[in-house]
C-alpha positions as CSV (number, residue, x, y, z in Angstrom):
1,X,14.8,4.2,10.9
2,X,12.2,5.4,13.6
3,X,12.3,9.2,12.1
4,X,15.5,11.8,11.9
5,X,18.5,10.9,13.9
6,X,16.3,8.3,15.6
7,X,17.5,4.5,16.2
8,X,14.9,1.5,15.6
9,X,14.8,-1.8,16.6
10,X,14.2,-4.1,13.2
11,X,14.1,-7.7,12.4
12,X,16.2,-9.4,9.8
13,X,15.3,-12.9,9.4
14,X,14.3,-13.7,13.0
15,X,16.8,-11.4,14.7
16,X,16.1,-8.1,16.3
17,X,18.6,-5.4,15.8
18,X,18.9,-1.5,16.0
19,X,18.2,-0.1,12.5
20,X,21.8,1.2,11.9
21,X,23.2,-2.1,12.7
22,X,21.1,-4.1,9.9
23,X,22.5,-5.7,6.7
24,X,21.7,-7.3,4.5
25,X,24.6,-9.1,1.4
26,X,25.2,-6.9,-1.2
27,X,24.3,-10.1,-3.7
28,X,20.8,-10.1,-2.4
29,X,18.7,-10.0,-5.3
30,X,16.4,-7.4,-3.6
31,X,19.3,-4.9,-3.8
32,X,20.8,-6.0,-6.8
33,X,17.4,-5.8,-9.3
34,X,14.7,-4.9,-7.2
35,X,13.6,-8.9,-7.1
36,X,10.9,-8.8,-4.3
37,X,7.9,-7.5,-2.6
38,X,6.5,-5.3,0.5
39,X,3.8,-4.5,2.4
40,X,3.6,-1.0,4.5
41,X,1.2,-0.6,7.3
42,X,-0.1,1.9,9.8
43,X,0.7,0.9,13.6
44,X,-1.2,2.4,16.0
45,X,-0.8,2.3,20.0
46,X,1.2,-0.3,19.3
47,X,-0.9,-2.7,17.1
48,X,-0.1,-3.4,13.5
49,X,-3.3,-2.5,11.6
50,X,-4.8,-5.4,9.5
51,X,-1.7,-7.3,10.0
52,X,-3.1,-10.4,8.8
53,X,-4.6,-9.0,5.6
54,X,-1.1,-7.7,4.7
55,X,0.7,-10.5,5.3
56,X,-1.7,-13.1,3.4
57,X,-1.2,-10.3,0.8
58,X,2.2,-10.6,0.9
59,X,2.4,-14.4,1.3
60,X,0.7,-14.4,-2.1
61,X,2.7,-12.0,-4.0
62,X,5.6,-14.1,-2.6
63,X,4.2,-17.5,-3.9
64,X,3.6,-16.2,-7.7
65,X,6.9,-14.9,-7.7
66,X,8.2,-18.1,-6.1
67,X,10.1,-16.6,-3.1
68,X,9.6,-18.0,0.7
69,X,9.8,-16.4,3.9
70,X,13.2,-17.8,5.6
71,X,11.4,-17.6,9.1
72,X,8.2,-19.0,8.1
73,X,4.8,-16.9,8.3
74,X,3.6,-17.5,11.6
75,X,6.7,-16.5,12.9
76,X,6.9,-13.4,10.5
77,X,3.5,-12.7,12.1
78,X,5.2,-12.4,15.3
79,X,8.2,-10.6,14.4
80,X,6.0,-8.1,13.0
81,X,4.3,-7.6,16.4
82,X,7.2,-7.6,17.8
83,X,9.1,-4.5,16.2
84,X,5.8,-2.7,16.6
85,X,6.1,-3.5,20.3
86,X,9.9,-3.0,21.0
87,X,9.7,0.6,19.2
88,X,9.3,3.9,21.1
89,X,6.3,5.9,20.4
90,X,4.0,3.1,19.7
91,X,2.7,4.6,16.4
92,X,4.1,4.8,13.1
93,X,4.2,2.7,10.0
94,X,5.8,-0.8,9.7
95,X,7.3,-2.3,6.7
96,X,7.7,-5.6,5.6
97,X,10.1,-6.0,2.9
98,X,10.6,-9.9,1.1
99,X,13.2,-10.1,-1.4
100,X,14.5,-13.0,-3.5
101,X,17.9,-13.5,-1.1
102,X,21.2,-14.2,-2.8
103,X,21.4,-16.3,-6.0
104,X,21.9,-19.5,-5.7
105,X,23.5,-22.5,-7.8
106,X,23.4,-21.2,-11.3
107,X,20.7,-18.4,-10.7
108,X,21.1,-15.1,-12.7
109,X,19.3,-12.4,-14.5
110,X,17.6,-15.2,-16.8
111,X,15.6,-16.5,-13.7
112,X,14.0,-13.4,-12.9
113,X,10.3,-13.7,-13.4
114,X,8.2,-13.4,-16.5
115,X,4.2,-13.0,-17.1
116,X,2.0,-15.3,-15.6
117,X,0.2,-16.7,-12.8
118,X,3.2,-18.3,-11.3
119,X,6.3,-16.9,-12.5
120,X,9.2,-19.3,-10.8
121,X,9.6,-23.2,-9.9
122,X,10.1,-23.9,-6.6
123,X,10.4,-21.2,-3.6
124,X,13.9,-19.3,-3.5
125,X,14.8,-18.7,0.3
126,X,14.3,-15.3,0.5
127,X,15.5,-12.4,3.3
128,X,12.7,-10.7,5.4
129,X,13.5,-7.3,7.2
130,X,10.7,-5.9,9.3
131,X,11.5,-2.2,9.7
132,X,9.6,0.9,11.6
133,X,9.5,4.3,10.9
134,X,7.8,7.2,11.8
135,X,4.7,8.4,9.4
136,X,5.8,10.7,6.2
137,X,4.0,14.0,6.9
138,X,0.2,14.7,5.2
139,X,0.0,18.1,4.6
140,X,-2.1,19.9,7.8
141,X,-5.2,21.0,6.1
142,X,-5.0,17.6,4.1
143,X,-7.9,16.0,6.3
144,X,-10.1,19.2,6.2
145,X,-9.7,20.2,2.9
146,X,-8.9,17.5,0.8
147,X,-5.9,17.4,-1.6
148,X,-5.0,17.5,-5.2
149,X,-4.3,14.7,-7.5
150,X,-2.9,14.6,-11.0
151,X,-2.5,12.2,-14.3
152,X,0.6,10.8,-14.1
153,X,2.9,12.0,-17.6
154,X,2.5,8.1,-18.8
155,X,0.2,5.5,-19.3
156,X,0.0,1.8,-17.8
157,X,-0.4,-0.6,-19.9
158,X,-3.3,-3.3,-19.2
159,X,-1.1,-6.2,-19.3
160,X,1.2,-4.8,-16.6
161,X,2.8,-7.9,-14.9
162,X,3.3,-6.4,-11.5
163,X,0.2,-4.4,-10.8
164,X,-1.4,-7.0,-8.0
165,X,1.9,-7.0,-6.0
166,X,3.7,-4.5,-4.1
167,X,7.3,-4.8,-6.1
168,X,10.2,-3.4,-4.6
169,X,10.7,-2.1,-8.0
170,X,8.5,0.8,-7.1
171,X,10.8,3.3,-9.6
172,X,7.8,4.2,-11.8
173,X,5.9,5.0,-9.0
174,X,8.3,7.1,-7.1
175,X,8.9,8.8,-10.8
176,X,5.3,9.3,-11.2
177,X,4.5,11.1,-8.0
178,X,7.7,13.6,-7.9
179,X,6.7,14.5,-11.5
180,X,3.1,15.7,-10.2
181,X,4.3,17.1,-7.3
182,X,7.2,19.0,-9.0
183,X,4.7,20.1,-12.3
184,X,1.4,20.3,-10.6
185,X,2.1,20.7,-6.7
186,X,0.2,17.6,-6.6
187,X,-0.3,15.4,-3.7
188,X,-0.4,12.2,-5.9
189,X,0.0,10.8,-9.4
190,X,-2.6,8.7,-11.1
191,X,-2.4,5.8,-13.7
192,X,-4.8,5.6,-16.5
193,X,-4.6,3.2,-19.2
194,X,-3.5,4.0,-22.8
195,X,-7.4,4.0,-23.7
196,X,-8.3,6.2,-21.0
197,X,-9.4,4.1,-18.1
198,X,-8.7,5.0,-14.0
199,X,-6.9,3.0,-12.4
200,X,-4.9,3.7,-9.3
201,X,-3.1,6.2,-7.5
202,X,1.1,5.9,-7.4
203,X,0.9,4.9,-3.5
204,X,-2.9,4.4,-3.2
205,X,-6.7,3.4,-4.5
206,X,-8.9,5.9,-6.1
207,X,-12.4,6.1,-5.5
208,X,-15.0,8.2,-7.2
209,X,-18.1,9.3,-6.0
210,X,-21.2,10.2,-8.4
211,X,-24.4,10.8,-6.1
212,X,-24.6,7.9,-3.9
213,X,-22.8,5.4,-6.1
214,X,-19.2,4.5,-5.1
215,X,-17.1,3.5,-7.6
216,X,-13.3,2.0,-8.1
217,X,-11.4,0.5,-10.6
218,X,-12.4,-3.3,-11.5
219,X,-9.3,-5.6,-10.2
220,X,-9.4,-7.3,-14.1
221,X,-7.3,-4.0,-14.5
222,X,-3.6,-3.2,-13.4
223,X,-4.3,-2.2,-10.1
224,X,-3.2,-3.1,-6.9
225,X,-6.0,-5.0,-4.5
226,X,-5.9,-2.9,-1.5
227,X,-6.2,-3.5,1.9
228,X,-7.8,-0.2,2.9
229,X,-9.6,-0.6,-0.5
230,X,-11.4,-3.6,0.6
231,X,-12.3,-2.3,3.7
232,X,-13.9,0.6,2.3
233,X,-16.1,-1.3,-0.4
234,X,-17.4,-3.5,2.7
235,X,-18.2,-0.7,4.7
236,X,-19.9,1.0,2.3
237,X,-22.0,-1.7,1.8
238,X,-22.8,-2.0,5.1
239,X,-23.9,1.4,5.1
240,X,-26.2,0.3,2.2
241,X,-24.2,2.5,-0.3
242,X,-24.3,1.6,-4.4
243,X,-20.9,0.0,-5.0
244,X,-19.2,-1.0,-8.3
245,X,-15.5,-2.1,-9.1
246,X,-15.7,-0.8,-12.8
247,X,-14.0,0.6,-15.9
248,X,-14.2,4.1,-15.1
249,X,-13.5,6.4,-18.0
250,X,-11.4,9.8,-17.3
251,X,-14.0,11.6,-18.7
252,X,-16.4,10.3,-16.4
253,X,-14.1,10.7,-13.4
254,X,-14.2,14.5,-14.2
255,X,-17.8,14.6,-13.7
256,X,-17.8,12.8,-10.1
257,X,-19.2,14.7,-7.3
258,X,-16.5,13.2,-4.7
259,X,-13.4,11.6,-5.0
260,X,-10.9,9.8,-2.1
261,X,-8.0,8.0,-2.1
262,X,-7.6,5.1,0.4
263,X,-4.0,3.5,1.7
264,X,-3.2,1.7,4.7
265,X,-0.8,4.4,6.2
266,X,-3.3,7.7,5.9
267,X,-6.6,5.6,5.5
268,X,-8.8,7.6,3.5
269,X,-8.3,10.7,2.4
270,X,-10.5,13.1,0.1
271,X,-9.3,14.4,-3.3
272,X,-10.8,18.1,-4.4
273,X,-9.0,18.7,-7.4
274,X,-8.6,16.3,-10.0
275,X,-6.2,17.2,-13.2
276,X,-6.5,20.7,-12.0
277,X,-10.1,20.7,-11.8
278,X,-12.1,20.5,-8.9
279,X,-14.3,17.7,-7.7
280,X,-18.0,18.3,-7.4
281,X,-17.9,21.7,-5.1
282,X,-14.5,21.5,-4.4
283,X,-14.8,20.8,-0.7
284,X,-14.3,17.3,1.5
285,X,-18.5,15.8,0.2
286,X,-20.5,14.0,2.8
287,X,-20.0,10.6,1.7
288,X,-16.4,11.0,1.8
289,X,-16.4,12.7,5.4
290,X,-18.3,10.0,6.4
291,X,-16.1,7.3,5.3
292,X,-13.1,8.9,7.1
293,X,-15.2,8.8,10.0
294,X,-16.4,5.3,9.4
295,X,-13.0,3.8,8.8
296,X,-11.4,5.3,11.6
297,X,-14.0,3.7,14.0
298,X,-13.3,0.3,12.6
299,X,-9.1,0.7,13.2
300,X,-10.4,1.6,17.2
301,X,-12.5,-1.9,17.4
302,X,-10.0,-3.4,15.7
303,X,-7.2,-2.2,18.4
304,X,-9.5,-3.0,20.7
305,X,-9.8,-6.5,19.4
306,X,-5.6,-6.8,19.4
307,X,-5.3,-6.0,22.8
308,X,-8.2,-8.1,24.2
309,X,-6.6,-11.0,22.3
310,X,-3.1,-10.1,23.6
311,X,-4.7,-10.4,27.5
312,X,-6.5,-13.6,26.8
313,X,-3.4,-15.1,25.8
């Protein structure tokens, strides 16, 4: 849905229809077992932001799971742009969900993925849905005063097999976030390893700033290779800031001068309280504020290029 009481236009396997008339088969393994992957991206002025990067990650995850897009990746990209343009308001959130579809032949629970770089033999015909909604509200003062994050009530194992994919089996993340929101009044939950290494948020990547150095968890840990994470690291390097993708201990994170989250919908968001304590001065830091501005400037340039490309077609 585009919002409470409002219909949106969605696309199911290449067909466009109103959201309240869109259905998937009850036998679909995405519905039955959460066997699928998804991408979520911001739509601004009718442009899905960094669409190619999001679909590239979706394609890699689908390949690892052995799922194929039923309408091909080029048409999937076209469908995303069409859904963005057909919905009113021109700004919102686009979600692309690709499931393993209905069981084929003797497929059963025994065919669900196992740990490893490639989990399935051959590609299964999937179901792909491109939906559109209004963005979830962010606290009014979040961008000016920052947000609070708290560690999740359990640790994540280093060999967690789904970390590099946005799996539709998302319940762990939802429960973690709801738990810290309810018990700690926190905006986001942050995962640690059993030995106390900082990983990521339930719906974000997390960065810590030590003086003039910006660090985030290394990709040899169970973290998602976030699209906004990658963009922000590039911005840091362009600005001449030292960056690190590394193993950050919980105690070290507690001594950070600044901290922030990255997410494809909200962009860059300052963290001013970490696990019940102020981060640095307890205010949005200068480096975080600069990165927020630089990221939004990159978004504006991306939109301008997309519009220019559309006019040249």
